[in-house]
C-alpha positions in Angstrom: 127.6 58.9 165.9 124.9 56.3 165.6 121.3 57.3 165.2 119.0 56.9 168.3 117.1 53.6 168.2 113.4 53.5 167.3 113.2 56.6 165.1 109.7 55.6 163.8 108.4 55.2 167.4 110.2 58.3 168.7 108.6 60.4 166.0 105.1 59.6 167.2 103.3 62.3 169.2 102.0 59.7 171.6 105.6 58.6 172.4 106.8 62.2 173.0 103.7 63.0 175.1 104.2 59.9 177.1 107.9 60.8 177.8 106.9 64.3 178.8 104.1 62.9 181.1 106.6 60.5 182.7 109.0 63.4 183.3 106.2 65.5 184.8 105.0 62.7 187.1 108.6 62.1 188.3 109.1 65.8 189.1 105.8 66.0 191.0 106.4 62.7 192.8 109.8 63.9 194.0 108.3 67.2 195.1 105.5 65.5 197.0 108.0 63.0 198.5 109.8 66.0 200.0 106.5 66.7 201.9 106.2 63.0 202.9 103.4 62.4 200.4 102.7 60.1 197.5 100.8 61.0 194.3 97.6 59.2 195.0 97.6 60.4 198.6 97.8 64.0 197.3 95.0 63.3 194.8 92.7 61.9 197.5 93.5 64.7 199.9 92.7 67.3 197.2 89.4 65.5 196.3 88.5 65.4 200.0 89.0 69.1 200.3 86.9 69.8 197.2 84.1 67.4 198.1 84.0 67.2 201.9 82.2 65.9 203.7 82.1 63.2 201.1 81.0 59.6 201.3 83.9 57.2 201.0 82.3 55.4 198.0 81.7 58.7 196.2 85.2 59.8 196.9 86.6 56.6 195.3 84.4 57.1 192.2 85.4 60.8 191.8 89.1 60.0 191.7 88.8 56.6 189.9 90.3 54.4 192.6 89.3 50.9 193.5 87.6 50.8 196.9 90.4 48.6 198.4 93.1 51.0 197.3 91.1 54.0 198.6 90.7 52.4 202.0 94.5 51.9 202.3 95.1 55.5 201.3 92.5 56.8 203.7 93.9 54.7 206.5 97.4 56.3 205.9 95.9 59.8 205.8 93.8 59.2 208.9 96.7 57.7 210.8 98.8 60.8 210.0 96.0 63.1 211.2 95.2 64.5 207.7 91.5 63.3 207.4 88.7 62.1 209.6 86.1 59.5 208.8 82.8 59.9 210.6 79.4 58.5 210.1 77.7 60.2 207.2 74.8 62.3 208.6 72.7 61.5 205.5 73.3 57.7 205.8 74.8 56.4 209.0 75.8 53.2 207.3 78.4 55.2 205.3 81.6 57.0 206.2 81.9 60.7 205.4 85.5 61.9 204.9 86.7 65.4 205.8 90.1 67.2 206.0 91.6 68.1 209.3 93.4 71.4 209.8 96.7 69.4 209.6 95.5 68.0 206.3 94.6 71.4 205.0 98.1 72.7 205.8 99.8 69.7 204.2 97.6 70.0 201.1 98.6 73.7 200.7 102.3 72.7 200.9 101.8 69.9 198.4 99.9 72.2 196.0 102.8 74.6 196.1 105.3 71.8 195.6 103.3 70.4 192.6 103.0 73.8 191.0 106.8 74.4 191.4 107.4 71.0 189.8 105.2 71.8 186.9 106.9 75.1 186.5 110.2 73.2 186.2 108.7 70.9 183.6 107.5 73.9 181.5 110.5 76.1 182.1 111.7 75.9 178.5 108.4 77.5 177.4 107.4 81.2 177.5 104.2 82.2 179.4 102.3 82.4 176.1 103.7 79.0 175.0 102.6 77.5 178.3 99.1 78.8 177.8 98.9 77.5 174.2 100.4 74.2 175.3 97.8 73.7 178.0 95.0 74.6 175.5 96.3 72.0 173.1 96.7 69.3 175.8 93.1 69.9 176.9 91.9 69.6 173.4 93.6 66.3 172.7 92.8 64.9 176.1 89.1 65.1 175.5 88.6 66.8 178.9 87.5 70.3 179.7 90.5 71.0 181.9 
């Protein structure tokens, strides 16, 4: 049997990590799709819950989205009844975004689906290995979790 191509590339931690990340994203994307959601919509919905009421510009900065992309996502979420945009009481020139009850219920379902997808990703690892793996990922990502 022939050796797999690109052995030098496939031996790099960045290659393996990228493949694992792609598999994780696919698992989560599929789980969210079953709830009628896309990844960035879920990210924005979660950020709105954590920051609300939040100015639209601040929301975009917090999740790292271009304002035009954020507007499209917020339009989708508002049309579906998951968020509301109202004049910001602190600055009436800005919109403040908040979750609706419907959005809160959807977010809870999406969080459960995402957790289950991540459990599937990490299924080959014991609980102790999962904890150690997360610690290591946090260390190499340069974030605090």
